[in-house]
N, C-alpha and C positions, 0 to 999 in steps of 0.2 A: 416610211412614215412621213406624213405631211406636216410641215412646220406651220405653226400658228404664231401670230404676233399679237401683242397687246401693249398698251401703254404701261410704262413702269410706274410703280407707286411713287408717291412724293413728288408728283408733277402737277402743277397748276397751269391753266391755260387762260390767256387773255386774248381776245380778238378785237382789233381796232382798225377800222377802215380797210378791211380785206387782208390785213397782216396779222399773223398769229405769233404770240410770244409764249414760249413754254418755259416756265420757271421750275427748275429742278432744285427743290429745297435741300436735299441731301448733299448735292454736289455744288450748290451755290452758283448755278449757271443759268443763263438766259439764252434760249435758242429762238431765232426769228424764222418764221416760215411765211411763204407767200400764200395766196388764197388756195392754190392747188394743194400745196403741202398741208395746209390747215384742214382742207377737206379730208385728205387721207388720214391725218392725225385724229380727227373727230371720229372716224370710223373705227379706229383702233381702241376705243373704249371697251370694245368686246374683242375677243380673240378671233382673228381672221387669218385665212391662208392668203398667199400671194394671189392666187387665182380669184378668190372672192373679192379682194381689194381691186384687182384689175377690172373685174366685171362692174363693180360699183363706180369706179373712175370712168370707164367707157360710157356707162349709162348717164352719168352726171354731165360729162363734157362732150357727149356725142362724138367721141373719137374711137376709132377702132383701127389700130395699126400694129404691126409686128414689133415695134420698139417699146410699146407701153409697158410690157411685163419687165423688160430689162431695165427701163428707167425707174420703175417702181421698186424693183429689187435693189437697185443702187441706193435709192432713197431710204429704204428700210435698213440697208446695211449701215448707212451713215447714222441713222437714229439709234441702232443697236450700239454702234461704236461710241456714241455720245451718252449711252446709258438711259435713253429716253423711252425705248421700247425693249421688250424682252420676249423671249420664246415662251409661249404658253403651252401648257400640257392639255 
């Protein structure tokens, strides 16, 4: 079974000068992301697999290397740990 990820409910996003701030109202936290993290975050409004996210990232930033998937998997793991994204069905 392929895992899909999406933004958790109760999160509001503000983007200022290429930096993204995610406000999680239920946990009373603010998480700051850079432009790349913000791009990935914006895609997760809809449920995506890691492979779909990698493809979008590589198309956006014109990068294609073997580390991208591992780096994005680590990023997603951190967001899951912070309660900002969840596994979608």
